[in-house]
N, C-alpha and C positions, 0 to 999 in steps of 0.2 A: 377224567378228572373226579369230582368228589362222588359222580355215580358208582364208582368202582370202590371208593373207600367207606360207602355207606355200611352202617352197623346193620345186622340181621333185624333189628326192628322189634322184634317178638321172639319168645321161646316157640318152640316147635310143638308144644301142647296147647299153645292159645292160637296158633297161627294156621289152624286147619280150616280156614275159612271155605264156604262152598265155592269158592271161585275154582275149587279143583275138580268139579264137575266139567265134563267133556262137551265143547260144542266143535263140530266140524273137525275132530280128531286133536283139539288144542283146550285148554283150560279155559272155561267160560269167563273167568276174570281178565284173560288176555284182551277180549273183546269189549269189556267195559274200557280199558285202556287203548284200545285201538278207536273207539268212537270219542274218547276224550281227547286224544291226541289229534284225531282228524278235524274234529272242530275248532281245536286251538289253532291248527295250522290252517284252515280254511279262513279264519280271522285274521291270522298274521299275514299270510300271503295275499288275501284279499285286500288289505290295507297296503302293503308293501308295493303290489303293483301299480297302485294310485298315487304313491307320494310324489315321484319325480314329475310325473304328468301334471298333477295339481300345483305343484311350485313353479314350473316353467310356463304353466296356462297362461295364455293373455287375461288381462284384467277387461272383464264385460260387465259393466255396471248393471246391477238389477238380474244378472244370469246366473243360474245355478250351476252353469259350467265355468264361471269366471275363477281364474287361479290368481296368483300372487305376482306372475310376469317376471319371476327371476331367470337368470340366467344359466346356463347348463352349470357354469363353475360353481355359483353360487348354491344352486341345489345339490349338487354334488357334493359340497363342504358338509352340508347340514347331513345329507343321507349318509355320508362317510362316518361322521361322528355317532349317529344313531346306529349305524350295524356295527360298529366297533364295540359300543358300550353292550351290545347285545350277545358279545362274547365274552366280555369280562365280568357283568355282574352275576353269572352263574357261578363263578369261583365263589362269591360270597353266599349265593343262594344256597350251594351244595354244603359250606361250613355250617351256616344258620341250621340248616336242616340236620345234619348229623349230630350237632351239640345240643340243640335245643327244642326244635318243633317236631322233627321228625319228616319223612318224606311226603307223606299224606297230607298232612296239614300245609306243607309247603306248597302242594301241588294247588290247594285249595285257595290258599292266600294269594299266590301267583295269578291264579286265574280270575280271582276278584279284583286284583288290581289291574288286569289287563282289561276285563270287562269294563271298569271305569275308564279307563284310556281310552277305549273304542267309543265309548258313549260321549266323553269330551270332545273327540274329533269329529262328531256328528253336528257339533253346534259349529255355526260358521263366524268365529271368532278368534283372532290372532292368539289370544293367551290361553285360551281352550285347546287349541291345536297344539301348542308347545307344553301344554299340562299333559295331554294325551299323550305325546310321544314319551315323556318322562314316565308316565304310569307303564308304558308298555316295554320300556326298558327295565323297571323296577320289576314288574311281574313274570317278563321272560327269566329274569335272575333266579326266581323262586322256581318257576314252572320248568325250564328247560333240562336241568342236570337230575331232576327228582324223579321224571316219569321212566326214563329208562332204569333208573335204580329200584323202582317199583315192581317193573316186569323182571330185572335180573333176582330180586328177593322172590317172586312168584316161581321161578323155574330153579331156584338153587338145589332142589332135590332131584332134578329132572334134566340134567344137563343135555342128554341126548335130544331135547325136544326144545333146547334154547335157540338153535340156529332157525328152527322153522318159526319159533314165535316172534324173533326179530324181524325175520322177513315179512310176517304178516304186519308187525307193527310198523315197518318202514314203508309198507303199502298204504296204512293209514294216514301216515305224513303225506304221500305223496297224492292220495286221492283229496286229501283235505287242500292241499295248495292247489291241485287242478280246478277243484269247484269254487275254491274261493277266489282265484284269479279269474275265471271265466265269469262268474255270478257278480261277485262285487264290482269287476272290472266293467262289465256291460251295464249294471244299472248306473254307476257312476257317470259313464261316458254317454250314456243316453237321457238320464235323468237329473245327474248333478251330483258332484264330488262327494257331498256330505250324506246323500243317501247310500253311496257305496260304503262310506266309513261307517254309517249305523248299521248296515246289513251285517258288516262284520261284527259288530258289538252284540247284535242279537245272537248269532251263533255262540260266540263266546260265552255269554250270560247261561244258555242253555246248555252248553257242553260242562260249564262247571257245576249247575244244578244235576246234570246226568250222574256226574263223578261222586258228587258228595252223597246223593241219595242212594248210591250202590254201595254204602258202608256194610250193610248186612252181608253181602256177598262176597266182601273182602276181607273179612277178617280181621287179623289185627297186621296185615300188610302196611309197611311204611310208618308202624308206629314205634317210638322209642321204648326199648325194652329199658325198664325201670327197675327190674329185678338186681337185688343188691349183688349177687355173684356175678352176672354179667356185666355191671358196672365197674366192679373191682377188676373183672377180666380184661375189660377194654382199656382200663386205666393201665394195666401192665404191659400192654401191647408195644412192641419197639417201634414206635412210629417213626422216628429220625434220630435215636440216641447215638447212633454210630458217626453220626454227622450233623451236629446240632448247629442252627443259625447262630454267627457271631454277632456281636453288636454291629461290626462294619457291615457283615451282610444287611442287617436291618437297616442300617443307615444308608446304605445304596439302594436297597429297594424304595425307601422313601423318597431318597431324591429323584428315581427315575418314575416313581409313581406319581409324584406332584407334576413334574415335566410333562408326563403324557397327558394327564388329566388337563393342564393348563392348554395344552397345545390342542388337544380334542375339541376344545369349546372355542379356542380362540380362533381357530381355522374359519368356522362358519361365521363366527362375529367380526372377524376383520375382512373377510369377503365381502360383508353385506354393510361394511362402512361403519359399524357400530363402535368398536374399540379394537386394538391391536395391542395387546400386553407386550409384544415383545420387538416393537416397532422401533424402540431405540438400539437394537443390534442389526438392524437391516443395512446392507450392503449392496453395493452396484450390482451384483452379481447374485446375491443369496439373500433371502428374507430372513428376518431373525429368529422367526417361528421354525424354519427349517434347520438352522445352525443350532438351535436348542434340541431339536428331537434328534439331530445326528449326535450331539454329546451324550443325549440319554441312551441311544441305543449302544454306544460305545461303552458307557458305563455297564449297561444290561449285559453286553458280550462278556464284559471282564468279570461280572458278578458271576454269571452262567459258568465259565470256564473255570473260575478259580473254586468253585464249589464242586463241580464235576470231578475234578482231578484229585480230590480229596479221598476218594473212593479206590477200593481195589481195581486192578486192572480191567478185569472182564465186565464187572458191572460199569466202570467208567467207560470203556469201548461202546458198550451198548448204550448206554446214555448219550454218547457222542453220535452213535447212529441215529437215535431218534432226534437228536436235533439238526442233523444233516436233512433228514427227511421232512422236518418241519420247516426247514429254511426253504426248501424246494415247492413246498405246499404254499408258501406265498405266493410263489409266482403262479401258481395254478389258481388258486383262488381271486388274484389280482385282474386275471384275465377273464376267468368263468363269470365271476360276478358283475362283468360288463351288463350282464343280462339283467341286472336291476336299474341301471343307471344309461349309459350311452346306448344300449340297444332299444332301451324303452324310446328314447328321442328319436333314434334313427327309425324306427317302425312308426312313429308319427308322421316325422316330417319328409323321409325319404323314401320309404316303401310304398308302391303302388298298390294301394288296399281297395281300389274300386273294382265292383264286380256288376254284371248284369246279364241278363238272359240265361243260356244254359250254364255258364261259369257260375252264377249265382247258384243257380239250381243244385248243382254239382257241390257246391262248398256247404249249402245249406243241409243238404243230406249227410254229406260227410260229418258236419259238425253235430248234427242230430243223434248220429250213431255214437261219436265220441261221448255226448253228454248222457244219452238214454242208456248205453250199453253198462258203462260202471255204475251207474245210479241203479240199475236193476239189480246188478250183482251185489252191491253193499246193501240195498234193500232187503235181499234174500238172507244175507248174512245176520241183519236186524231181527228180520222173523225168525230165525235157528237162535238166537240168543234169547229173545222174546219167550220162545216156548218153553226154553230150558230153565230160565231164571224169574218167570214170572210171578210166583208165589213168594218169592224172597225181596225182589226189589221191582215191585209193579210200578211204583211212582219213577224210577230211572228209566224203564223202560218206556212209558207214557212221554216222558220228555222227548226221548230219543224219536218216538212216532211223530211227535210235533215238528221236531228238527225235519223229518224227512217229509213231511206233508208241506212245509216252508219251502224246501228245496226243490221239491218236485213240481211245486207251483210256480217257482221263481224260474226253472227250467222251462216248463211248458210255455210259459208267459214269453221268454225270451225266442224260442224257437219260434211261436206263432207270429210274433213281431216280424221275424226275420223271413218267413216264409211268405208274408203277406206284401213285402216290397219288391217293385220291379228292379230296383238298382240299390245297392246299399255299398258302406264301408266297411270292411272287416274292423272289429274294434282293436285297438291298440294292443290290449290286456290280452286278446286271444294269442298273440304270438307267444306270451310268456307261460302259457299252459303247456306249450310243445313239450319243455322240459319235463314236467310230471308225467306228461302221456309217455313219451318216449322211455323214461324210467320204468314206470309199470310194463310196458310192452317189453323192454330189451333187458330188465335185471337178472331174471331167472336164465336167460340164455348166455349173458356174461358170467354169470357166477358158477355155471358149468365148468368154463374154462379152468376157474381155480380148483378144480376136483380132477382135471384132466393132467395128461403127462406133460401139456404144452403150458402149465403153470407157470408164469415168469416171476423171477425175483423182484424183490421191492423196487428195487432201483429199476427195472424195465417197467415194472406196471407205472411208476411214475412217469418214466419217460414216455411211454406209449400215452397215457392220460394228457401228459403235457402236448405233446406233438398233433393229438387229435382235437384239441383246443384251437392250436396254430392253424389247423387245417381249416376248422370252422370259419375262422376269420379270413384266412386265405380265399374262402369261397365269396365270401361276401365282399372282400375288396376288389375281387375281379369282376363280381357283378355290378361294383360301382364305379369302375374305369368308364372313362367317355361319357357319362351320365352328365347331359348339359341342362342348362337352365330349363326349368320347367319340366324335364323328362324325370321318371322316378324309376326306382330299382324293382325287378320283379321280385314277387314275395316268395318265389321258390329259393331264391338264394338265402332268405333269413331263415325259410324253414330248414333248409341243408346246415346252415350254422348252428342252429339249436341241435340238429341230429348229432352233429360232430362232438359238441360241446357236452351233450348228455353220455356220449360215448365215453367222452375222457373222463367226466364224472365218476362214472362206474367202474374204472380203472384204479381211481384214486381214493375217492371219498370213503367207500365203505370199508376199505381196507387199511385205512390210516390208523385209526384208533387202535385196530385188532394188533398191529405191530408194535403198538406203545406196551399195551397189555401183557405181549410177549417178551418184550425185552427189557422191560423195568421191574424188579422188585416190588412186590406188594407194598412193602414198607415207604416206596417213594413214588408210588402211582400218582397221589394227588398232586405232587409237585411237578411232575411231567406232563401229566393230563392239563395242568394250568399253563405250562409253557407252550403246549401243543394249541390252545384255544387262545393264549397270546398271540401266536403266529398268526392264526385265523383272524384276530381282532386287527392287527396290521395289515393285513392283506384285505380287508374289507374296507379300510380307509385308504388305502393305497388306490384300490380299485374304483372308488369314487371319486377322488382327487383326480386321476389319471381320466377316467370317462368325463369328469368335467370339461375338460379340453375339447371334446369332440367339436364342438361350434368353432372354438379358434383355430385349430388345426383345418378344418373344412374351409374355414375362411381364408387362410393364408396359403395353403396348400390345396388339398383336395380331401374328400372322404375316404378315398382308398388310400390315402397317407395313414389316415388314422387306422385302419382296419389293418395295413401292413405293419404298422408299428407293433400292434398286437398279435401279427402272426410272428414276428420277429422275436419277441421276447419269450413266449412261452416255447417256441422250437428251440432256441438257444439255453434255455433252462432243461429241457428235454434230454437233448443231446449232452450236455452236461451231466447230469444225474446219471444217464447209461454209461458215461465215460468213467464216473465215481464207483459202477457196480463192484469192481474187485474189492476197492476199499470198503465198502458199506458192508460187502460180504464178510470180510476180515473184521469189521468191528463188531458184527453181529455175533461171532462165536459159534457157528452151528445153529443158531435159531432160523428155522425155515421161514 
């Protein structure tokens, strides 16, 4: 999206910042971005893993673990709107960064707003909670598209190193998610929800300061170039002159945008009995808000198709290939993102998390290795970065050291607590860390497949990814079969589910944006990346709405029925996309 259309941000003569010094074979500036992204993801996922639990937890007067006692359907509606907006606001954040403030300032502004959001959620009041969610949505809009943009600019003169740099950056994302879900989740579930929200905010603040104080190292990366010649050249770029938006295009975009926005907020408001803006359209078989969103989707499909068919045949066909892949991406994320909603509730209410004796000791040893091992590796990276950059960004390095002192202290406190217990329950949030752990463990192995003679086509990558997600739900469905009242599912079934889901993610998620950049001409990348993120936003909302039905389906049928539903949907989509392989290859016109 906007991260591919960002201007260079500075002239070559002024962009020779010290970030080009090497650390572990890569530019030192990469590791500044690595740690900034790591702490932002720590905060984001640390908060996210608590959200559904907090909303659905029982009301316990005077207890720090008291929640709002919402139903899964109510909580899913709110979470779905929140997750949906997280993929829409970056479209605007990227545009603002491109035109007005530059990538670096956008990252700092976004990080500050998110810090305020986390701080607001640490207060135990309803209004501060919603203010916090709003700040996180707005802040993410500034932050999310601009970090990859700065990284791309940093390596624009070293393309052969770019893949390795993005791999390291991606590891920072997953390391932050892993530690955020583990530590914020543990603190929240043992000490109280708002302590967990607060811990997420502490690391967001420190990560912001670390990035801001690294300015001497980063040169003019991410700063808008105000040189008159550069400005004039950018104005002459053929951004979309061969296919300008018509008045009717803008009108349809406005209609779709208004309906989509109203639906996003009406869904949680109506399900909580506050207001239903579309109640006057309700029928006996379909709610009014769903009728309106179907109308909006039909208008959007017409808008998209009518716009694409104006291009030349090869460009038109390749854009249709992107649209087809984006369509199947919806089915993937609709299923995969159950990890943030229904699977959290399943882990809390239906999985046997109790351990004692040798089983507890074994788990604690494994958990300690999972925690201490990555911390040692990342601490070693911090030491190497500090040695290479201390004279230039000492204050930034000091803040990083403070971060690691806190995180080591929290980890040791958590492990000491667990080793001292004779019997214990694994925290619900621990299961959510498995996705990040499996990514770190398996990403390099799966990526080798793309470099071998067995590298599958785009359609088959999507097909295999969707089927792997389906297998994950099949495993959990089989584990839930025959479970009677008072008997819970063995945790091994949920662990295997996360393993298959992560393998599915590795087949789809990292390669999707790569195909967009290969298939779409540069002047249309921003538009098509916008479509791509819109597909993910729709999938996030669908995932949460469907995940919110877990309690209803469990009561009316069984828990296995819910899992088998999510076995059938991605499996059918996976088979369909593989059947479409000849069509997709034809539309790609030779692009591999």
